[in-house]
C-alpha positions in Angstrom: -30.2 -45.9 96.4 -27.8 -43.9 98.5 -24.3 -45.0 99.4 -23.1 -44.0 102.7 -19.3 -44.0 103.4 -18.0 -44.6 106.8 -15.1 -46.3 108.7 -15.2 -49.4 110.9 -12.5 -50.5 113.3 -10.1 -53.2 112.2 -10.1 -55.9 115.0 -6.9 -56.3 116.8 -6.8 -59.9 115.7 -6.3 -58.6 112.1 -3.6 -56.1 113.2 -1.0 -58.7 114.2 1.9 -56.2 114.1 0.2 -54.1 116.8 0.8 -56.9 119.3 4.4 -55.9 119.1 3.6 -52.3 120.1 1.3 -53.5 122.9 4.1 -55.6 124.3 6.4 -52.5 124.0 3.9 -50.3 125.9 3.5 -52.9 128.7 7.3 -53.4 129.0 7.7 -49.6 129.5 4.7 -49.2 131.9 5.5 -52.2 134.2 9.3 -52.3 134.1 11.2 -49.4 132.5 9.3 -46.3 133.5 7.9 -47.1 136.9 10.7 -49.4 138.1 14.0 -48.7 136.4 13.5 -45.0 135.8 11.5 -44.3 138.9 14.3 -45.8 141.0 16.6 -43.0 139.7 14.2 -40.4 141.1 13.5 -42.2 144.4 17.2 -42.6 145.2 19.3 -39.4 144.6 22.6 -40.9 145.8 23.3 -44.6 145.3 26.2 -44.5 147.7 24.0 -43.3 150.6 20.3 -44.3 150.6 17.6 -46.2 152.3 15.5 -48.5 150.2 12.3 -46.7 149.2 8.8 -48.3 149.4 8.9 -48.5 145.6 10.5 -50.0 143.6 11.1 -53.3 145.3 14.5 -53.9 146.8 15.4 -56.6 144.3 14.7 -54.1 141.4 16.8 -51.4 143.1 19.6 -53.8 143.5 19.3 -54.9 139.8 19.4 -51.2 138.6 22.4 -50.5 140.8 24.2 -53.6 139.7 23.7 -52.7 136.0 24.7 -49.1 136.6 27.9 -50.0 138.5 29.0 -52.6 136.0 27.9 -51.1 132.6 26.3 -47.7 132.8 28.1 -45.1 134.9 25.9 -42.2 134.0 23.0 -44.1 135.6 24.9 -44.1 138.9 26.2 -40.5 138.5 22.8 -39.1 137.9 23.7 -35.6 136.6 20.8 -33.1 136.4 20.3 -33.4 132.7 19.9 -37.2 133.2 17.4 -36.7 136.0 15.4 -34.4 133.7 15.2 -37.2 131.0 13.9 -39.5 133.8 11.3 -37.0 134.9 10.2 -36.6 131.3 9.8 -40.4 131.1 7.8 -40.7 134.4 5.6 -37.7 133.8 5.0 -37.8 130.1 6.1 -41.1 128.5 4.5 -43.3 131.3 1.0 -41.8 130.8 1.6 -41.9 127.0 2.3 -45.7 127.2 -1.0 -46.1 129.1 -3.0 -44.1 126.5 -1.2 -45.9 123.6 -1.9 -49.3 125.1 -5.6 -48.4 125.2 -5.6 -46.9 121.7 -3.8 -49.8 120.1 -6.1 -52.4 121.8 -9.3 -50.5 120.9 -8.1 -49.1 117.5 -8.3 -45.4 118.4 -6.9 -43.2 115.7 -6.4 -40.2 117.9 -3.1 -41.7 119.1 -1.5 -40.8 115.8 -0.4 -37.3 116.9 0.7 -38.2 120.4 2.5 -41.3 119.0 4.5 -39.1 116.6 5.3 -36.6 119.3 6.5 -39.5 121.5 8.7 -40.9 118.7 10.3 -37.5 118.1 10.9 -36.8 121.8 12.3 -40.2 122.8 14.6 -40.6 119.8 16.1 -37.2 120.6 16.6 -38.1 124.2 18.1 -41.5 123.4 20.4 -39.9 120.9 21.7 -37.6 123.6 22.1 -40.5 126.1 24.0 -42.6 123.5 26.3 -39.7 122.9 27.0 -39.5 126.7 27.5 -43.2 126.8 30.1 -43.1 124.1 31.8 -39.7 124.5 30.6 -38.0 127.6 32.0 -37.5 131.1 30.5 -40.9 132.2 31.3 -43.2 129.3 30.3 -46.9 129.5 33.0 -49.5 129.8 30.7 -51.8 127.6 29.6 -49.6 124.7 28.3 -52.5 122.5 26.1 -53.9 125.4 24.8 -50.4 126.4 24.1 -49.5 122.8 22.2 -52.7 122.2 20.2 -52.2 125.3 19.3 -48.6 124.4 18.8 -48.9 120.7 15.3 -50.3 121.0 14.2 -46.9 122.5 15.4 -45.4 119.2 14.3 -48.0 116.8 10.8 -48.9 118.1 9.6 -45.3 118.3 10.7 -44.9 114.7 8.7 -48.0 113.8 5.8 -46.6 115.7 5.9 -43.3 113.8 5.9 -45.3 110.5 3.0 -47.4 111.7 0.9 -44.4 112.7 2.0 -42.2 109.8 1.8 -44.7 107.0 -2.0 -44.2 106.7 -4.4 -41.5 107.8 -6.5 -44.4 109.3 -4.2 -47.0 110.7 -6.9 -48.7 112.8 -10.0 -48.5 110.6 -11.1 -49.4 107.1 -13.5 -47.9 104.7 -17.0 -49.4 104.4 -19.9 -48.5 102.1 -23.4 -48.9 103.3 -26.1 -49.1 100.7 -29.4 -47.6 101.7 
């Protein structure tokens, strides 16, 4: 009798913590990246603009209200800031879509891109938090802005742990007797 070793996907229903990451990817796809961040590319100067086709007017107004009241760098939009936004739209947005698929289907190829994402975004958020606290456009509400930004530091670290804890985070070993 031969024993064949292989791997089989662990159903999403048995990977309960992965629902958290799925929610994270959806939040970033449908709100942060392609509404909040895209607005900062569509409107170069918040003091002189016409509403773009996308994002919706109400979302533009929400982003501007938040920036004027709590996050001056979002309104100032220096070049380094815009580059982080371009990075989000061009690289993180597509990553969130791939990661959403990979987490739902249990695809292990997401391990390396997920680790690269975690390293990139935690670096960017660290720089942004430094600006928010000590830069030329400091926030008048450091605790609020820190609390709103820290998930983009903490969740990617949790993602890196989730993907790096095991060589096979989405499959399990099975033996087939022949």
